[in-house]
C-alpha positions in Angstrom: -1.7 -58.6 -105.6 1.8 -57.2 -106.0 3.2 -57.2 -109.5 6.1 -59.3 -110.6 8.7 -56.4 -110.4 7.8 -55.7 -106.7 8.0 -59.3 -105.7 11.3 -59.8 -107.4 12.7 -56.7 -105.7 11.5 -58.0 -102.3 13.2 -61.3 -103.0 16.5 -59.6 -103.8 16.2 -57.4 -100.7 15.7 -60.4 -98.4 18.5 -62.3 -100.0 20.8 -59.3 -99.3 19.7 -59.3 -95.7 20.3 -63.1 -95.5 23.8 -62.6 -96.7 24.5 -60.0 -94.0 23.0 -62.1 -91.2 24.8 -65.2 -92.3 28.1 -63.2 -92.3 27.4 -61.9 -88.8 26.7 -65.4 -87.7 30.0 -66.7 -89.0 31.9 -63.8 -87.4 30.1 -64.3 -84.1 30.8 -68.0 -84.2 34.5 -67.4 -84.5 34.5 -64.9 -81.7 32.3 -67.1 -79.6 34.7 -70.0 -79.9 37.5 -67.9 -78.4 35.3 -66.4 -75.7 34.0 -69.8 -74.7 37.5 -71.2 -74.5 38.5 -68.3 -72.3 35.6 -68.9 -69.9 36.2 -72.7 -69.8 39.9 -72.2 -69.2 39.4 -69.6 -66.3 36.8 -71.7 -64.3 39.2 -74.4 -62.8 41.6 -71.7 -61.5 38.7 -69.5 -60.3 37.0 -72.4 -58.4 40.3 -73.6 -56.9 41.4 -70.1 -55.8 37.9 -69.4 -54.3 38.0 -72.7 -52.4 41.6 -72.0 -51.1 40.7 -68.6 -49.8 37.5 -69.9 -48.2 39.4 -72.6 -46.4 42.1 -70.1 -45.2 39.4 -67.8 -43.7 37.5 -70.7 -42.2 40.7 -72.0 -40.6 41.2 -68.6 -38.8 37.5 -67.9 -38.0 36.8 -64.8 -36.1 40.5 -63.9 -35.7 40.6 -62.2 -39.0 40.0 -58.6 -39.4 39.6 -57.1 -42.9 37.6 -54.2 -44.2 36.7 -56.3 -47.3 34.9 -58.9 -45.1 32.8 -56.6 -42.9 29.1 -56.8 -43.5 27.6 -53.4 -43.2 24.0 -52.2 -43.0 23.1 -51.0 -46.5 22.1 -47.3 -47.0 23.6 -46.8 -50.5 24.9 -49.5 -52.8 26.6 -49.5 -56.2 25.2 -51.6 -59.1 27.7 -52.3 -61.9 25.7 -53.2 -65.1 27.6 -55.2 -67.7 25.8 -55.0 -71.1 26.9 -55.0 -74.7 28.0 -52.1 -77.0 26.1 -53.4 -80.0 22.6 -54.9 -80.5 21.5 -57.8 -82.6 22.0 -60.3 -79.8 18.4 -61.3 -79.1 16.9 -60.6 -75.7 20.3 -60.5 -73.9 20.2 -56.8 -73.0 16.5 -56.7 -72.4 16.7 -59.5 -69.8 19.6 -57.8 -68.1 17.7 -54.5 -67.8 14.6 -56.2 -66.5 16.7 -57.8 -63.8 18.3 -54.5 -63.1 14.9 -52.8 -62.6 13.8 -55.7 -60.3 17.0 -55.3 -58.2 16.6 -51.5 -57.9 13.0 -51.7 -56.9 13.8 -54.4 -54.3 16.6 -52.2 -52.8 14.5 -49.1 -52.9 11.6 -50.8 -51.1 14.1 -51.6 -48.3 15.1 -47.9 -48.1 18.5 -48.4 -49.9 19.7 -45.9 -52.5 21.2 -47.4 -55.7 23.8 -45.8 -57.8 24.7 -47.2 -61.2 27.9 -47.7 -63.1 27.2 -48.5 -66.8 29.5 -50.7 -68.9 28.6 -50.8 -72.6 26.7 -48.5 -74.8 23.4 -50.3 -74.3 23.8 -50.0 -70.5 24.6 -46.3 -70.9 21.4 -45.8 -72.8 19.5 -47.7 -70.2 20.9 -45.6 -67.3 19.9 -42.4 -69.0 16.2 -43.4 -68.7 16.6 -44.3 -65.0 16.2 -41.7 -62.2 19.1 -43.3 -60.2 22.4 -41.5 -60.2 24.9 -42.8 -62.7 28.4 -42.5 -61.2 30.4 -43.8 -64.1 30.4 -45.2 -67.7 32.8 -47.2 -69.7 32.4 -48.5 -73.3 33.8 -51.6 -75.0 34.3 -53.5 -71.8 33.0 -56.8 -73.2 34.6 -56.3 -76.6 38.0 -57.7 -75.4 38.1 -58.2 -71.6 41.6 -58.2 -70.0 42.8 -58.6 -66.5 44.3 -55.1 -66.7 40.9 -53.6 -67.5 39.3 -55.5 -64.6 42.1 -54.3 -62.3 41.6 -50.6 -63.4 37.8 -50.7 -62.9 37.9 -52.6 -59.7 40.2 -50.1 -58.1 37.5 -47.4 -58.3 34.8 -49.5 -56.9 37.0 -50.7 -54.1 37.9 -47.1 -53.2 34.2 -46.3 -53.0 33.6 -49.2 -50.6 36.6 -48.4 -48.4 35.7 -44.8 -47.9 32.1 -45.9 -47.0 30.5 -44.2 -50.0 28.8 -47.6 -50.6 28.1 -50.3 -48.0 27.9 -52.9 -50.8 28.9 -53.3 -54.5 27.0 -55.6 -56.8 27.7 -56.5 -60.4 24.9 -57.6 -62.8 26.1 -59.6 -65.8 24.9 -62.4 -68.2 26.1 -65.7 -66.8 27.2 -67.8 -69.6 25.7 -71.4 -69.5 25.6 -72.1 -73.2 25.1 -70.4 -76.6 21.3 -70.7 -76.0 21.3 -69.9 -72.3 22.6 -66.7 -70.7 21.1 -66.0 -67.3 21.1 -62.5 -65.8 23.0 -62.8 -62.6 23.4 -60.3 -59.7 26.6 -61.0 -57.7 27.7 -59.3 -54.6 31.4 -58.5 -54.9 31.9 -56.2 -51.9 32.0 -57.1 -49.1 33.3 -60.5 -50.1 31.0 -63.4 -49.1 32.9 -66.5 -48.4 31.4 -70.0 -48.1 33.2 -70.9 -44.9 30.8 -73.7 -43.8 31.5 -75.9 -46.8 35.2 -74.9 -46.6 35.2 -76.2 -43.0 33.8 -79.6 -44.2 36.3 -79.8 -47.1 39.4 -78.7 -45.1 41.5 -81.4 -43.4 43.7 -81.0 -40.4 46.8 -79.0 -41.4 46.1 -79.2 -45.1 47.2 -75.6 -45.6 50.5 -74.1 -44.3 50.7 -70.3 -44.6 53.9 -68.4 -44.6 54.0 -65.6 -43.5 50.9 -65.4 -41.3 47.5 -65.0 -43.0 47.0 -61.6 -41.2 50.0 -60.1 -43.1 48.7 -60.6 -46.6 45.0 -61.1 -46.1 43.9 -57.8 -47.8 46.1 -58.6 -50.7 44.7 -62.1 -51.1 41.1 -60.8 -50.8 41.8 -58.1 -53.4 42.9 -60.8 -55.8 39.8 -62.7 -55.1 37.7 -59.6 -55.9 39.7 -59.1 -59.1 39.0 -62.7 -60.1 35.3 -62.3 -59.6 35.2 -59.1 -61.7 37.3 -60.7 -64.5 35.1 -63.8 -64.5 32.0 -61.6 -64.9 33.7 -59.9 -67.9 34.5 -63.2 -69.5 31.0 -64.5 -69.0 29.6 -61.3 -70.5 31.8 -61.6 -73.5 30.9 -65.2 -74.2 27.2 -64.5 -73.6 27.2 -61.7 -76.1 28.8 -63.6 -78.9 26.8 -66.8 -78.2 23.4 -64.8 -78.1 24.4 -62.9 -81.3 25.4 -66.1 -83.1 22.1 -67.7 -82.1 20.1 -64.6 -83.1 21.8 -64.3 -86.5 21.3 -68.0 -87.2 17.6 -67.6 -86.5 17.4 -64.5 -88.7 19.1 -66.4 -91.5 16.7 -69.3 -91.3 13.7 -66.9 -91.2 15.0 -65.1 -94.2 15.2 -68.4 -96.1 11.5 -69.1 -95.2 10.5 -65.6 -96.4 12.4 -66.2 -99.7 10.5 -69.5 -100.2 7.2 -67.8 -99.6 8.0 -64.9 -101.9 9.3 -67.2 -104.6 6.0 -69.2 -104.4 4.1 -65.9 -104.7 6.2 -64.8 -107.6 5.7 -68.1 -109.5 1.9 -67.9 -108.9 1.8 -64.2 -110.1 3.8 -65.1 -113.2 1.6 -68.1 -114.0 -1.5 -65.9 -113.5 0.0 -63.4 -116.0 0.8 -66.1 -118.5 -2.7 -67.5 -118.2 -4.3 -64.1 -118.7 -2.2 -63.4 -121.8 -3.1 -66.8 -123.3 -6.8 -66.2 -122.5 -6.6 -62.8 -124.3 -4.9 -64.3 -127.3 -7.4 -67.1 -127.6 -10.3 -64.7 -127.1 -8.9 -62.4 -129.8 -8.5 -65.3 -132.3 -12.1 -66.6 -131.7 -13.4 -63.0 -132.2 -11.6 -62.9 -135.6 -13.3 -66.1 -136.6 
């Protein structure tokens, strides 16, 4: 059995760890509140803009001609992997990397080459272990996502699609559902996939009037749709990271409290045993003198 000093030292160590995890939980809770508000605020606009673009395209049908809408036979695709820069966020990154491996295996089984673009230090470490070609890396993407950062990164992926380096571009990110639920999600961002069938059903006769003609600004409109999809992925990733870390640190704080209780009980038993042993020795010595 460990002596009293060892047990007391362990209790102090666990208490110090508990203070750290509790502080991290509070910091993550504050960041999560802001990130969650940003996600919730962006959803109405994103959904409305997506619906408007789908209805516009559905109203024109096959008359539209844009490079961003052309579906191509895939030979080489780009997978953008959005992960965190820091750890201590539960199984968030692990689940993302498992989904990435599943996606890569599926595409390679179809004879499609997959290049990787890593966002976040954890993603960069993951791509170094993969045999796939890594065409780019970027750190601190989810730390403070901005529309300017999304525009800058989207431009490079768009160029690769337009010059036929890639037939498709996918982004893998943790979709934020709640602080306890972040689902790894693969979304095809190029070429753009529009839900024109549901848009046909929703659109009424003459409910949208376009000036100038849609053909004149179609590419600009689609690029804004692409930018919105990428920025939405960044916001989801940011909220998922802080939600997962908050949950993980809350669990770690609770576990530390349980360990402290067990160690305290062990310490009290060891102290009682030591006292009992001393009393027994005193009594035995007194009886021997008599």
